[in-house]
N, C-alpha and C positions, 0 to 999 in steps of 0.2 A: 409344431415342427413338420414341414412338408417332406415328401419322399426324398428329394434331393439332399436335404439336410440329414435325414435318417441314414442314407447311404454314406454320407460323409462321416457321421458319427461312428458307424460300424467299421469303416475303413480305418478311422483313427484308433479304434479299440485294438485292431490288429497290430498297428504300429507300436502302441504303448506296450502291448504284451511282448513283442519281439525285443523292444528296448530293455524291458525288465529282465528278459532271459539271456540276452547277449551283451548288453551294455554298448553295442556298437551298430547293430544292424537296422534299427528302426528308421533312422533318418534316410538311409540310402534306399529303403523300400518305399518311403512315403511318396516320393515324386512319381515313380511308375504307377502306384495305386491311384494317385490323383489324375494322372494323364489318362489311364484306361478306365478308371471307375467313374470319374466325373467329367472327362473330356476337356480338361484344362491344357493349356500350352505349357511348355517348360518354364517360361518366364512367370506365368500365373501360378503354377504349381509350387515353385521353389519357396516363396515366402510363406505360403500356407503350410507346407510341410515343416518349415522351420518353426512356425508358431506352435504347432502341435508337439514337435520333438522337444523344443525348448521348454515348454510348460511341463511336459511329462518328465523331462530330465531334471527340472528344478525340484519337483516333488521327490524324485529318487535321490537327488543330492542332499536335500534337507534330511531325509531319513538316514542317509549315510553319515551326515554330520552328527546326528544324535547318537549314532553308534561309534563315533570317533574314528571312522575309517577313511575319511576324505583327507587327502593331502592338500589342504586348502591354500597354502601359500604357493605350491606348484600350480594348482588349478587357476588361481588368480593371475599368476605370471603368464601361463599359456594363454588364458582368455584375453588378457590385456593386449598381447601381441595379435591374437586372432581378431579381436574387434577392430583393430587398426587396419587389417588387411581385408576384412569382409566387404567394406564399401568398394574396394578395388574389384573384387570378384563380382559384385552386383553390377558395377559399371560395365565390366567385360561382358556380362550376360546380356546386356541390352545392346551391345555392339555386334554380337554374333547371331546370325539367323537361327531359327528354331531347329532346323534339321541338323546342322553340325553340332549344335549344343546338345541335342538329344543323343546323337552318336557319341559325343564325348562322354556324356553321362553313362551311356551303356558300357563303354570301355572301362570306365572307372568301376562300375558295378561288377563287371566280369573280373577285374583284377582283385577287388575286395573279396568277392565270393570265392575266387580261386585260392586266395591266401587262407581264408577260413577253412575251406574244404581240406586243403593240404595239412593244416595244423590239426584238424580233427582226426583225419586219417592216420597221421603219425601217432597221435595219442592212443587211438584204438589199437594200433599194431604193436606199439612199444610200451604202452601203459604209462606214458609220461608225456608232458608237453615238449615242444621243440626246445632245444637248448638255447639258453640266453647267449648274448654276445660275449666274446672273450673279455672285452673291456666294458664295464658298466659305468657310464658317466654319472649316474645318479644312484647313490646308495644311502640306506638309512644309517644314522648314527645309533649304534646299539644302546648307548647310555640314555639318549634323549628320545629315541623313537621318531626322529625327524630326518628329512633328507639333508644331506650335506651339500651346501650351496657352494659349488666350485665353478670355475669358468667353463669346463667342459659340460657340466650339468646345465648351467644357464644357457649355453649355446644350443644344446640338444633340445631343451624345453622351448627356446625361442623359435627354432626351425619347426618344431611340432605345431606351435601356435600359428606360424605363418601359413603352413599348409592347411590346417583346419579352418582358419579364417577365410582363406582364398576359396577353398572348396565350398564353404558355407554360403558365401555370397554368389559364387558362380553357378553352382549346381543345386543349391538348396538342401545340402546334407549337413547334419550336425557336426561331422568331423570325427565321430567315434571310430570309424574304420581306419582313421589315421592314428588317433590317440591311443586306443587300446593296444594295437600291435606294437607301437613304439614304446609305450611304458612296459609292456610285457618283455620286450627284448632287451631294453637298455636300462632298466631299473631292477632293483631286487624287491619291489613291492609284491604283496600277494594279490591273487586275482580279485578278491572282494574289494580291496583298496583301489586297485586299478579301475574297476568298473565304476565305483562310486566317484572317484576323481574324474574319470571321463565324463560322467553325467554332469558334474559340476561345471566342467569346461563347456560342454555342449549347451547347457542352460545359459551361460553367460554370453557365449559367442552368438548363439541363436537370437538372444535378446537384441544384441547390436544389429544383426542383420534384419530382424523384423522392424526395428525402429527406422533403419535406413529405407526399407521397402515401403513403410507407411508414409514417410516423408516424400518418397518418389511417387506415391499414389498408385502402387501396383499390388497392394494388399487387398484381397477379397475377404473381408471380414465375415460376410454372410456364409461363406464356405468354411473359412478358417476356424471360427469359434466352435461349431459343432464337431469339426474334425479334431480340434485340440481337446475338447471335453471328452471325447471318446478315447483319445490317447491317454489321458490321465486315468480313466477307468481301467483301460487295458493294462497300464503300468501297475496299478494297485493289485489287479487280479493276477498278473504275471508274477509279481513278487511272492504271492501266496503259494503258487505252484512251482516256483523255480527250483525248490529243493528236490522235487520229484522228476522234473523234465530236463533241467539244464544239464548239458554234457556234450560229448563229442557227437553222438548220434543226432541230437537236436541241431548242432552247428552244421552238420552235413546236410540235414533237411533244409535248413535256412539257406545254405549256399546253393543248393539245387533250385530252390525257389527263386533266388536272385539270378541264377543263370537263365532260367525261363523268362523272367521279367526283362532281362537285358536283351535276349533274342527277340522278344515281342516288340521291344522298343526300337530295335534296329529295323525290323520288318516294317513297322509303322512309319519310321522316318524315311525309308528309301522307297516305299510304295507310293 
């Protein structure tokens, strides 16, 4: 393994660890790391990031399935919608020049990190997470322990899938920054179940995007495989320490890192 591949594996380890600790942030940090760490363009970095995030998410989702905390029917439904919209996002990515695409990504990163920072700050000040919506479209049946499939629930899950798939193809993010806040606010699932379900969706949607990128000939496997292997190692290590590190302070730290990455990406794009 040469120096370039070692750097890629190291960066992948960081992404896997973040994914294990937050369930949402790994994918959105993968692209900036690849752009700055390995000098890839946005179009080159997006499928590589998805390969790593998808593989690491698959490992996390399988572990969640063994624990029985993945809402697999909801995950399959969201992913099915997402896979349909991912090629549209990939097509749009090839129509947009690198600079506006990078700026768009930076704005999405600022939004996601701002939301995470606000949530963590609220929890630190008030000792509890932000209140859920007044109307929850998706709730568990207390007798069966499964989500009640109503029309509002199906509509909510479909919109979540559309957004995650579009973002996956367009910006190379797994979609966790869409899925986790949505499930947190509009379902009554606990956090462990939300993170595990999010990882399952990310794994499935990322697979569809990686296949589409491979068919289009834009997947850099020489960079992607070491990066993906590092992400799996980071995810496994992150799961071991998550009980000690996960929490509002860690989320604030991640959000500040994301702010910094977004600002650097903006500066790089306009300079």
